[in-house]
N, C-alpha and C positions, 0 to 999 in steps of 0.2 A: 484577567483569567482567560486564557485560550479555550476556546471550544472547536472541536473538529466533528464534522460530519461526513460520513462517507456515503456513497452511492455507487451504483453500477453492478452490483452483484446479481446473481441470478443462475439459472440452469442452462447448461450449454452441453451439447454431445462433445464427446472427445474429438480433437482436433480443431475444435472452434475457437472463438475469441470473445473476449469481454474487455472493457476498460473500466476501470476502478477510478473514481474521483473522491477526492478528500478537500472539503472547503474548511478554512480556517478563520475564525474571528480574529479581530486584533490587527494591529497596525505594524507589528514587526516580524510578520511571517517569514519575510524574506532573510531573516538573520537565523532562521531555525534550520537544523537538519531535519528533514522529513523521512520517514520511513514507513514501510508497509511490512506488517508481520501478520502470520497466519496461525491458527490453533485448530488442528483436527481434534476429534474427540480425544480427551486427556488433558493433562496439566500443562504440556509443554507449548509455549508460544515461541515461533522461530521467526528470525529476520528473514524476510523475502528479498527486499531491495531497500535501499536508502540514497537520498541525494542531499549533499551538503548546501549552505548558503552560497558557495562558489561553484556549484553545479558537478561536484565530483559524485560519481555514482559507484555503488557497491552492490553486488548480487550473490545470493545463495548460488552455489554451484549447480543445483537442482534446477535453476530457472534460467540460467545464463543462455543467452541466444533466443530465448522464447519471450522474456518479459522486459518490458522497458519502462523505466521510471523517469518522469519529467516533472518540471514545475512551471508554473505561470505565477511569478510574483505579482503582477498586476492585478490578477484575479484571486489571490491568496488560495491557489490551488495546487495540489500536487496530483498527478495522474500516474496509473499504472497500466500500461497496454499489455495484455495478457494473450499470447498466441500459441497455437499447438497445444491447447490445454489437454492434460491428462487426468484420468480419474483420481491419481494421487494428489492432484491441486485441489481436491475438494477440501474446504475448510471455511472458517470465518475468517475473513480478513480485517485488520484493524490498521488505523493509520495512527501514526505517532509523532509529535512534535518534541524535539530535543534541543538541548542549549548546554554548551560547554560539559557535555557528558551526562547531563541529568535529563530526566523525563519531565517534560512541561506538561503535555496532556495526551489522553489516548481518546480516539473515537470510539463509537459505540458498536462498530463492527458491521460488516456485510457479508452475508453468506453467499459462497460460489460453490456450486454442485456441478461436476462434471460426470456425465453418465457416459458408461462404455457401451 
């Protein structure tokens, strides 16, 4: 069973930066597609960025040019560098592992708050 643990959230002023990390247990991390999602108050959880096992990346239009997702398979870790943060980026950020279109695991979430 895969477990995901996020870290790196916090409070930052608009225009600032944060780097989120997500560490996965298990030995086949390198085979997973890893994604970062976020959920502001409300039921909708949206995809922010994802990276496949081959390193292909995909971003939500709202974060293109500001956020960068990367992975270190040797450390079983996926990162998301967030620059030029805006108040509308405020949300709980979740890490997700997926395989062949199915969700393998979610992390517990980390809060990101951007003040204006």
